[in-house]
C-alpha positions as CSV (number, residue, x, y, z in Angstrom):
1,X,76.1,167.1,115.8
2,X,73.2,169.7,117.2
3,X,74.6,172.1,119.5
4,X,72.7,170.1,122.2
5,X,75.2,167.2,121.7
6,X,78.7,169.0,120.5
7,X,80.0,172.2,121.3
8,X,79.1,175.3,119.0
9,X,82.3,175.3,116.9
10,X,84.0,172.3,118.3
11,X,84.0,168.5,117.7
12,X,84.2,167.9,121.5
13,X,80.6,166.5,122.8
14,X,78.8,168.7,125.4
15,X,78.4,165.6,127.6
16,X,82.6,165.0,127.7
17,X,83.0,168.7,128.2
18,X,80.4,168.6,131.0
19,X,82.4,165.8,132.8
20,X,85.5,168.0,132.4
21,X,84.4,170.5,133.9
22,X,82.4,169.3,136.5
23,X,85.3,166.7,137.5
24,X,87.2,169.7,138.2
25,X,84.7,171.6,140.5
26,X,84.0,168.5,142.3
27,X,87.7,168.1,143.1
28,X,88.3,171.5,144.1
29,X,85.6,171.1,146.6
30,X,86.7,167.6,147.6
31,X,89.7,168.8,148.6
32,X,88.5,172.0,150.5
33,X,85.6,170.0,152.5
34,X,88.0,167.6,153.7
35,X,90.1,170.0,154.9
36,X,87.5,172.1,156.3
37,X,85.9,169.0,157.8
38,X,89.2,168.0,159.0
39,X,89.8,171.2,160.7
40,X,86.7,171.3,162.6
41,X,87.1,167.9,164.2
42,X,90.7,167.0,164.0
43,X,93.4,169.0,162.6
44,X,93.1,171.8,166.1
45,X,94.7,169.1,168.2
46,X,97.0,167.2,165.6
47,X,98.8,170.2,164.3
48,X,98.2,172.4,167.0
49,X,97.2,172.4,170.7
50,X,95.9,169.3,172.2
51,X,95.8,170.7,175.6
52,X,93.5,173.4,174.9
53,X,91.2,172.7,171.9
54,X,89.4,175.5,171.8
55,X,92.8,177.6,170.8
56,X,93.8,174.2,168.4
57,X,90.3,174.7,166.4
58,X,90.8,178.7,166.2
59,X,94.2,178.1,165.1
60,X,93.1,175.4,162.8
61,X,90.5,177.7,161.3
62,X,93.3,180.5,160.5
63,X,94.7,178.0,158.4
64,X,91.6,177.1,157.0
65,X,91.6,180.9,155.8
66,X,95.1,181.0,154.6
67,X,93.9,178.7,151.5
68,X,91.4,181.5,150.5
69,X,94.0,184.1,150.6
70,X,96.0,182.1,148.2
71,X,92.7,181.6,145.6
72,X,92.6,185.6,144.2
73,X,96.6,185.0,143.5
74,X,95.8,182.1,141.7
75,X,92.8,183.5,139.9
76,X,95.1,186.5,138.7
77,X,98.0,183.8,137.8
78,X,95.8,181.5,136.0
79,X,93.5,184.0,134.4
80,X,96.6,185.7,132.9
81,X,97.3,182.8,131.0
82,X,94.2,181.4,130.5
83,X,93.3,185.1,128.8
84,X,96.4,184.7,126.7
85,X,97.7,181.4,125.5
86,X,93.9,179.0,126.1
87,X,91.5,177.9,128.8
88,X,92.4,174.1,128.7
89,X,95.9,174.5,129.6
90,X,95.5,176.1,132.8
91,X,92.6,173.8,133.6
92,X,95.1,171.1,133.6
93,X,97.6,173.1,135.7
94,X,95.2,174.0,138.4
95,X,94.1,170.2,138.9
96,X,97.7,169.2,139.3
97,X,98.4,172.2,141.8
98,X,95.5,171.6,143.6
99,X,95.6,167.8,143.6
100,X,99.0,167.1,144.6
101,X,99.0,169.6,147.9
102,X,96.1,167.7,149.2
103,X,97.9,164.5,148.4
104,X,101.1,166.2,150.3
105,X,99.0,167.1,153.0
106,X,98.1,163.3,153.8
107,X,101.7,162.8,154.1
108,X,102.8,165.6,156.7
109,X,104.1,164.9,159.9
110,X,101.7,165.9,163.1
111,X,102.7,168.2,165.9
112,X,103.7,165.3,168.0
113,X,106.1,164.2,165.7
114,X,108.2,167.3,164.5
115,X,106.7,169.9,166.9
116,X,106.0,173.5,165.3
117,X,107.6,172.4,161.5
118,X,104.1,170.6,161.0
119,X,101.8,173.8,161.2
120,X,104.3,175.6,159.1
121,X,104.0,172.9,156.6
122,X,100.4,172.8,156.7
123,X,99.8,176.5,156.0
124,X,102.4,176.1,153.0
125,X,100.3,173.1,151.3
126,X,97.4,175.3,152.3
127,X,98.0,177.8,149.9
128,X,99.6,175.9,147.3
129,X,96.0,174.2,147.6
130,X,94.5,177.7,147.3
131,X,96.0,178.9,144.3
132,X,95.0,175.8,142.5
133,X,91.7,176.2,143.6
134,X,91.9,179.8,142.3
135,X,92.5,179.1,139.1
136,X,90.1,176.1,138.6
137,X,86.3,177.6,138.6
138,X,87.1,180.6,136.6
139,X,88.7,178.4,133.9
140,X,85.8,175.7,134.0
141,X,83.1,178.0,133.5
142,X,84.8,180.0,130.8
143,X,85.5,177.0,128.9
144,X,81.7,175.7,129.3
145,X,80.0,178.8,128.8
146,X,82.1,179.8,125.9
147,X,81.1,176.4,124.5
148,X,77.6,175.8,125.5
149,X,74.5,177.0,123.5
150,X,73.5,180.2,124.6
151,X,70.0,179.6,125.1
152,X,70.8,176.7,127.6
153,X,73.8,178.6,129.7
154,X,72.2,178.3,132.6
155,X,71.6,174.5,133.1
156,X,75.2,174.0,131.8
157,X,76.5,176.3,133.8
158,X,74.4,175.0,136.6
159,X,75.8,171.6,135.9
160,X,79.4,172.5,136.1
161,X,78.2,174.0,139.6
162,X,77.0,170.5,140.7
163,X,80.6,169.6,141.1
164,X,80.5,171.6,144.2
165,X,77.9,169.3,146.0
166,X,79.5,166.3,144.6
167,X,82.5,166.8,145.7
168,X,81.2,167.8,149.3
169,X,79.1,164.5,148.9
170,X,82.3,162.7,148.3
171,X,84.4,164.0,150.9
172,X,81.9,164.0,153.8
173,X,80.8,160.4,153.0
174,X,84.6,159.2,152.8
175,X,85.0,161.3,156.3
176,X,81.9,159.9,157.6
177,X,82.8,156.3,157.0
178,X,85.9,156.8,158.7
179,X,84.2,157.7,161.6
180,X,81.6,154.9,161.6
181,X,84.5,152.4,160.7
182,X,87.6,153.7,163.0
183,X,88.2,154.9,166.8
184,X,88.9,158.1,167.7
185,X,92.6,156.8,168.7
186,X,92.5,155.6,164.8
187,X,91.7,158.5,163.5
188,X,94.1,160.5,164.9
189,X,97.1,158.0,164.4
190,X,96.5,157.6,160.5
191,X,92.8,157.3,159.5
192,X,92.7,161.2,158.9
193,X,95.3,160.8,156.1
194,X,93.0,158.8,154.1
195,X,90.6,161.1,152.7
196,X,93.8,163.4,151.8
197,X,95.7,160.8,149.8
198,X,92.5,159.5,148.0
199,X,92.5,163.0,146.2
200,X,95.2,161.5,143.8
201,X,92.7,159.3,142.2
202,X,90.4,161.8,141.6
203,X,93.3,163.9,139.9
204,X,94.2,161.4,137.9
205,X,90.5,160.6,136.5
206,X,90.3,164.4,136.1
207,X,93.5,164.3,134.0
208,X,92.1,161.5,132.0
209,X,88.8,163.0,131.1
210,X,90.2,166.7,130.5
211,X,93.2,165.4,127.9
212,X,90.3,164.4,125.7
213,X,88.1,167.9,125.6
214,X,89.0,170.8,123.0
215,X,90.0,174.5,123.4
216,X,87.1,176.5,123.5
217,X,85.3,178.1,120.2
218,X,85.5,181.6,121.4
219,X,89.1,181.4,122.4
220,X,90.0,179.7,119.3
221,X,88.1,182.1,116.8
222,X,89.5,185.0,118.2
223,X,93.1,183.9,117.5
224,X,92.1,182.7,114.1
225,X,90.4,186.0,113.9
226,X,93.7,188.0,115.0
227,X,95.8,185.8,112.6
228,X,93.4,187.0,109.5
229,X,93.6,190.4,110.3
230,X,96.0,191.7,112.7
231,X,95.2,195.3,111.9
232,X,91.7,195.8,113.0
233,X,91.5,192.7,115.7
234,X,92.5,193.6,118.9
235,X,95.3,191.8,120.2
236,X,95.1,189.8,123.5
237,X,95.9,191.7,126.5
238,X,99.4,192.0,127.5
239,X,98.6,192.0,131.1
240,X,94.8,190.8,131.8
241,X,94.7,191.7,135.7
242,X,95.5,195.3,134.7
243,X,92.9,195.7,132.0
244,X,90.5,194.1,134.1
245,X,91.0,196.5,136.9
246,X,91.4,199.3,134.4
247,X,88.3,198.9,132.7
248,X,85.7,196.7,134.9
249,X,87.0,197.6,138.7
250,X,83.4,198.2,139.0
251,X,82.1,195.2,137.6
252,X,84.9,193.2,139.7
253,X,83.0,195.3,142.6
254,X,79.8,194.3,142.0
255,X,80.8,190.6,141.3
256,X,82.3,190.5,144.8
257,X,79.4,191.8,146.5
258,X,77.1,189.5,144.5
259,X,78.7,186.5,145.5
260,X,80.0,187.0,149.1
261,X,76.8,186.0,150.9
262,X,76.9,182.7,149.1
263,X,80.0,181.4,149.9
264,X,79.6,182.8,153.5
265,X,76.6,180.6,153.8
266,X,78.2,177.7,152.3
267,X,81.2,177.6,154.6
268,X,79.0,178.5,157.7
269,X,77.2,175.6,156.9
270,X,79.6,173.4,155.5
271,X,82.4,174.1,158.3
272,X,81.1,176.0,161.1
273,X,78.1,174.4,161.7
274,X,79.7,171.0,161.6
275,X,82.1,172.5,164.4
276,X,79.3,174.1,166.3
277,X,77.1,170.4,166.3
278,X,80.4,168.6,167.4
279,X,82.0,171.0,170.1
280,X,78.8,173.0,171.3
281,X,76.1,170.3,171.0
282,X,77.9,167.2,171.6
283,X,76.8,165.7,168.8
284,X,78.9,162.9,167.3
285,X,81.5,163.5,164.5
286,X,80.0,160.9,162.7
287,X,76.5,162.3,162.7
288,X,77.6,165.8,162.5
289,X,79.3,165.2,159.2
290,X,76.4,163.2,157.8
291,X,74.4,166.1,158.3
292,X,76.4,167.9,155.7
293,X,75.8,165.1,153.6
294,X,72.6,165.0,153.4
295,X,72.8,168.9,153.3
296,X,75.1,168.8,150.3
297,X,72.6,166.5,148.2
298,X,69.7,169.2,148.6
299,X,72.2,171.5,147.4
300,X,73.1,169.4,144.4
301,X,69.2,169.2,143.2
302,X,69.0,172.7,144.1
303,X,72.1,174.1,141.9
304,X,70.4,172.4,138.5
305,X,67.3,174.0,139.7
306,X,69.0,177.2,140.1
307,X,70.3,177.1,136.7
308,X,67.3,176.2,134.7
309,X,65.6,179.3,136.3
310,X,68.2,181.3,134.8
311,X,67.3,180.0,131.4
312,X,63.7,180.7,132.0
313,X,63.3,183.9,134.4
314,X,66.6,185.3,133.5
315,X,70.1,185.3,135.1
316,X,69.6,188.6,137.5
317,X,65.8,187.2,138.6
318,X,67.1,183.9,139.5
319,X,69.8,185.1,141.4
320,X,67.8,187.5,143.1
321,X,65.3,184.4,144.1
322,X,68.2,182.1,145.4
323,X,69.2,185.7,147.5
324,X,65.9,185.6,149.1
325,X,66.2,181.9,150.1
326,X,69.5,182.5,151.7
327,X,68.1,185.0,153.9
328,X,65.9,182.5,155.6
329,X,68.6,179.7,155.7
330,X,70.7,180.0,158.3
331,X,67.9,180.8,160.7
332,X,66.5,177.4,159.8
333,X,69.8,175.5,160.1
334,X,70.9,177.1,163.5
335,X,67.3,176.5,164.7
336,X,67.1,173.0,164.2
337,X,70.8,172.5,165.2
338,X,70.0,174.1,168.5
339,X,67.5,171.2,169.2
340,X,70.4,168.6,169.4
341,X,67.4,166.4,168.0
342,X,69.6,164.0,165.4
343,X,66.4,163.0,163.5
344,X,65.1,166.3,163.2
345,X,68.8,167.7,162.4
346,X,69.0,164.9,159.5
347,X,65.4,165.8,158.2
348,X,66.0,169.5,158.0
349,X,69.1,170.3,156.6
350,X,68.5,168.9,153.1
351,X,66.0,171.9,153.0
352,X,68.8,174.0,154.5
353,X,71.0,172.8,151.5
354,X,68.4,173.2,149.2
355,X,68.2,176.7,150.3
356,X,71.4,177.9,149.5
357,X,71.9,175.9,146.4
358,X,69.4,178.0,143.7
359,X,72.1,181.0,143.7
360,X,74.9,179.1,143.1
361,X,73.2,177.4,140.1
362,X,72.3,180.6,138.7
363,X,75.4,182.4,139.2
364,X,77.9,180.5,136.3
365,X,76.1,182.0,133.6
366,X,75.1,184.9,135.4
367,X,79.1,185.9,136.3
368,X,80.0,184.9,132.5
369,X,77.9,187.4,130.9
370,X,79.6,190.1,133.3
371,X,82.8,190.4,131.5
372,X,83.8,190.6,127.8
373,X,85.8,187.5,126.2
374,X,89.4,189.0,126.1
375,X,89.9,189.2,129.9
376,X,86.5,186.7,130.9
377,X,88.5,184.3,132.9
378,X,90.6,187.0,135.0
379,X,87.2,189.2,135.6
380,X,85.3,186.1,136.9
381,X,87.9,184.6,138.9
382,X,88.7,188.0,140.8
383,X,85.2,188.7,141.6
384,X,85.0,184.7,142.4
385,X,87.7,184.4,144.4
386,X,87.8,187.7,146.3
387,X,84.4,187.0,147.6
388,X,85.4,183.5,148.5
389,X,88.0,185.1,150.4
390,X,85.8,187.6,152.4
391,X,83.1,185.2,152.6
392,X,84.0,181.8,152.9
393,X,87.7,181.9,154.4
394,X,86.9,184.5,157.0
395,X,83.3,183.6,157.8
396,X,84.2,180.5,160.4
397,X,86.4,182.5,162.4
398,X,83.9,185.7,162.2
399,X,81.3,182.9,163.2
400,X,83.5,181.8,166.2
401,X,84.1,185.1,167.2
402,X,80.5,186.3,167.1
403,X,79.1,182.9,169.0
404,X,81.6,183.7,171.5
405,X,81.0,187.3,172.2
406,X,77.3,187.4,171.9
407,X,76.8,183.7,173.2
408,X,74.1,182.8,170.8
409,X,74.2,182.2,166.7
410,X,71.4,184.3,166.1
411,X,74.5,186.6,165.8
412,X,76.2,184.6,162.9
413,X,72.4,184.4,161.4
414,X,72.2,188.2,161.5
415,X,75.7,188.6,159.7
416,X,74.7,186.6,157.0
417,X,71.8,188.6,156.5
418,X,73.6,192.0,155.8
419,X,75.7,190.0,153.3
420,X,72.2,188.8,151.4
421,X,70.9,192.4,151.5
422,X,74.8,193.3,150.1
423,X,74.0,190.5,147.6
424,X,70.9,191.8,146.4
425,X,71.7,195.6,146.0
426,X,74.9,194.6,143.5
427,X,72.7,192.3,141.8
428,X,70.0,194.6,141.1
429,X,72.9,197.4,139.7
430,X,74.7,194.6,137.8
431,X,73.0,195.0,134.2
432,X,73.4,198.7,134.7
433,X,77.4,198.5,135.0
434,X,77.6,196.1,132.4
435,X,75.9,198.6,129.9
436,X,78.2,201.3,131.5
437,X,81.4,199.3,130.7
438,X,80.5,197.9,127.5
439,X,79.6,201.4,126.0
440,X,83.2,202.5,126.8
441,X,84.9,200.0,124.9
442,X,86.9,201.0,121.9
443,X,85.0,199.1,118.5
444,X,88.4,197.6,118.5
445,X,87.7,195.4,121.3
446,X,84.1,195.8,121.8
447,X,82.7,192.0,122.1
448,X,79.1,190.4,122.6
449,X,78.8,189.6,126.6
450,X,76.8,186.7,125.6
451,X,73.4,188.2,125.8
452,X,71.1,189.9,128.8
453,X,71.7,189.3,132.2
454,X,67.9,190.9,133.3
């Protein structure tokens, strides 16, 4: 078979491998977006304070952040075993971890039923969910990029990234349908459980698909080379996170700076903006989530465009194009939101989503080429997940605080603009950091990073 049809050095068809990695990314974003949407419109009063909705929403956003705090830990744990024993086993484990946690959330009692125990259990499961999600993205990207044809890594990487758009669309569609079909009383009583319990179906599908793929050729070849010539081929790192932080700490910091704005804008649009429309502009929850759904459609298409551009223009240039688009996106989003016009909001939000999707599509191949194979799972997981904490997990809280302090969403747009400037600076210096770190590797462990990032 050609490289377009099968992974190089593998019998797994690229179509099957793409499906296996996309489904995990889709479940990741389904789980997180369901939680985020329910946080914005339901969880505050069900698990915290029905008497003070503002306080309840703030506390619910706090639990939203807890899941992000667990993500770097998950990246370290799953990355450790992924870099030592294989990519595929960790993808199965991460899928089970986040899926079971989400399902159990759907079975939780509320504050009215068990009092303070309810938010405690919610926070615990949110933390476990975050652990599983922390290991998902790095493993999926590593497995796909190590299997894909080098010249088409951008488009195959963006295909994995489309899982985020698919997950957001699926979760938003399910929640929107609930708001259309059920009364507010029914949603509070039992309806909110449905999208969480539906995660069981997605996990089952994901496990079936992932059971039919093979380990990445690069990882298999590394072990085979080690078996043939143990004296000259470096052994796998005993503790990948320590080697990553000792030899590649600069690249980890740069990767964090490169992604923080993408994460911050994504969760501002997907979580805070929904809350803003419902609580500030008095727009019906079903309409607010529908706006998120159409934005996800634009985001998904632009993600593929970003991957295509990274193969044509180069990783760095394509990512910089995405950064410039993100500078514009929050001003357009909040500007149209402030009008309160539902037709205008629904017409413009696909454009807003597209503005945020280009960088995300280019990111997979770019991040893959930042770290050597021996610590790749750990390295990209650390950069991605720490940025997700700082950008995604904290941004809804920061946005709520900025809006409350200034009385305007312009402050939120400016905050995102500062993060995007940091993204641009870090992207520009990334190729230099890669070359510097590669030059310091000993001949025994020097490995190709898979091509230039410029």
